N, C-alpha and C positions, 0 to 999 in steps of 0.2 A: 555534048559539044559546046553548048552555050556556057555551061558552068566552067569548063576548062578555059575558054577565052576570057571569062570574067576573072578567074584566078590569075591568069597570065597578065592581064591588064593591071590588076591590083598590085602584083609583084613589080611590074614595071614602074608604077607610080611611087611605090615605097622606096625603090632604089634611088630615085631622083630627088627625094626630100632632103633638104639641107637645113640645118639649124642656124640661127643667128641670134645675137644678143646685143644689147646696147651697153657701152661703157661710159661712165661719167667721171669727170675729173673735177674735184672740189678743192676749194681753199677753206680749211677748217681752223677755227679758233675757239678757245674756251670762253664761255660767257661769264663764268664765275670768277670774280677778281681774286679770290683766295685760292684758286687752283694752282698747283705747283707748276704745271706745264702751260705757260701763257703764250708760248711761241705758236704762231700760225704755221700750218704745214699743208702740203699738197697731198691729196688722197685720190687714188684711182680705184673705182669700185664698179661692180655691176648692179649695185642697188640704186634705185632712182632716188632723187633728193628727199622726198617725203619719207620713204622707207629708211633711208640712211639716217636721217635725223631722229626718227622714232626709235630705231634700233640702238642708237648711241646716246640716248637719254633725253631727247626732245630739245625744243628751242630754249629752255631754261639752262641747259648744259652747254650746248654748242651753237656756234654761228657757222652756217654752211653756205658758201657762195659757189654756185655752179660756174665753172670756167668754160668747159666745152664737153661735148659728148660725140661719140661716133659708133658706128655699127661694126661688128666683127662676125665673121662666119665661124661656125663650129659651136662648141659648148664649153662651159667652164666646170664640168663635173670632174671629180677626182683632183680638185685643187689645182687645175691647170691655170697658168698665167693668162691674163687678158692680152689681146693683141695690141700692137703699138698704134698710136694715132696716125691717121693719114698725113702725108706731107702736104703742106699748103702749096698750092700752085701759084706761081708768080710772086712778085714783090709789090705790095700795094703802096709802098712809100715812095716809089719812083713817080715822077711827074710824066704824064703822057702828053704828047703834042697832037 
Protein backbone atom coordinates (compact mmCIF):
# COMPACT_ATOMS: atom_id res chain seq x y z
CA UNK A 1 0.00 0.00 0.00
CA UNK A 2 2.85 2.38 0.85
CA UNK A 3 4.53 1.77 -2.53
CA UNK A 4 1.28 2.52 -4.39
CA UNK A 5 0.94 5.84 -2.58
CA UNK A 6 4.56 6.66 -3.37
CA UNK A 7 4.02 5.92 -7.07
CA UNK A 8 0.86 8.03 -7.17
CA UNK A 9 2.65 10.88 -5.42
CA UNK A 10 5.55 10.74 -7.90
CA UNK A 11 3.12 10.71 -10.84
CA UNK A 12 1.34 13.74 -9.43
CA UNK A 13 4.62 15.63 -9.08
CA UNK A 14 5.80 14.81 -12.62
CA UNK A 15 2.53 16.00 -14.15
CA UNK A 16 2.99 19.46 -12.59
CA UNK A 17 6.60 20.00 -13.70
CA UNK A 18 6.97 22.84 -16.18
CA UNK A 19 10.04 23.81 -18.15
CA UNK A 20 11.28 27.34 -18.60
CA UNK A 21 14.19 28.97 -20.33
CA UNK A 22 15.75 32.42 -20.60
CA UNK A 23 15.85 34.38 -23.86
CA UNK A 24 18.56 36.97 -24.51
CA UNK A 25 18.46 39.84 -26.98
CA UNK A 26 21.83 41.08 -28.26
CA UNK A 27 23.19 43.84 -30.42
CA UNK A 28 25.94 42.13 -32.46
CA UNK A 29 28.67 43.79 -34.53
CA UNK A 30 31.74 42.36 -36.28
CA UNK A 31 35.08 43.23 -34.64
CA UNK A 32 37.20 42.61 -37.74
CA UNK A 33 37.38 45.81 -39.87
CA UNK A 34 37.86 43.68 -43.01
CA UNK A 35 34.65 41.69 -42.49
CA UNK A 36 32.16 42.06 -45.35
CA UNK A 37 29.18 42.43 -42.98
CA UNK A 38 30.01 45.49 -40.85
CA UNK A 39 26.39 46.34 -40.02
CA UNK A 40 25.33 45.76 -36.45
CA UNK A 41 22.18 43.70 -36.04
CA UNK A 42 19.83 42.47 -33.35
CA UNK A 43 19.87 38.79 -32.35
CA UNK A 44 17.45 36.89 -30.12
CA UNK A 45 18.83 33.64 -28.71
CA UNK A 46 18.48 31.21 -25.84
CA UNK A 47 22.30 31.11 -25.51
CA UNK A 48 23.72 33.13 -22.61
CA UNK A 49 26.20 35.92 -23.53
CA UNK A 50 29.37 33.93 -22.82
CA UNK A 51 28.19 30.87 -24.73
CA UNK A 52 26.89 32.93 -27.67
CA UNK A 53 30.20 34.73 -28.01
CA UNK A 54 32.24 31.49 -27.75
CA UNK A 55 29.98 29.68 -30.25
CA UNK A 56 30.28 32.47 -32.84
CA UNK A 57 34.05 32.95 -32.79
CA UNK A 58 34.95 34.73 -29.57
CA UNK A 59 35.64 38.36 -28.67
CA UNK A 60 38.16 38.75 -31.52
CA UNK A 61 35.35 38.12 -34.02
CA UNK A 62 32.25 39.74 -32.50
CA UNK A 63 31.21 42.47 -30.13
CA UNK A 64 28.06 41.42 -28.28
CA UNK A 65 26.04 43.87 -26.18
CA UNK A 66 23.21 42.44 -24.11
CA UNK A 67 20.07 44.56 -24.49
CA UNK A 68 17.60 42.60 -22.37
CA UNK A 69 16.52 39.13 -21.32
CA UNK A 70 13.28 37.48 -20.20
CA UNK A 71 11.93 34.11 -19.09
CA UNK A 72 9.68 31.88 -21.20
CA UNK A 73 7.64 28.84 -20.23
CA UNK A 74 8.06 25.63 -22.22
CA UNK A 75 11.04 24.45 -24.20
CA UNK A 76 12.77 25.21 -27.50
CA UNK A 77 13.19 21.64 -28.70
CA UNK A 78 12.40 20.78 -32.30
CA UNK A 79 13.40 24.31 -33.41
CA UNK A 80 10.39 26.05 -31.84
CA UNK A 81 10.46 29.84 -31.83
CA UNK A 82 11.23 31.65 -28.59
CA UNK A 83 8.43 33.52 -26.86
CA UNK A 84 7.91 37.24 -27.34
CA UNK A 85 9.31 39.69 -24.79
CA UNK A 86 6.95 40.89 -22.10
CA UNK A 87 5.25 44.23 -22.61
CA UNK A 88 6.68 47.04 -20.50
CA UNK A 89 4.22 48.33 -17.93
CA UNK A 90 3.70 52.05 -17.83
CA UNK A 91 5.47 54.90 -19.53
CA UNK A 92 8.61 55.98 -17.66
CA UNK A 93 9.06 59.20 -19.69
CA UNK A 94 5.97 60.90 -18.21
CA UNK A 95 6.51 63.27 -15.31
CA UNK A 96 4.74 62.31 -12.10
CA UNK A 97 3.28 64.84 -9.73
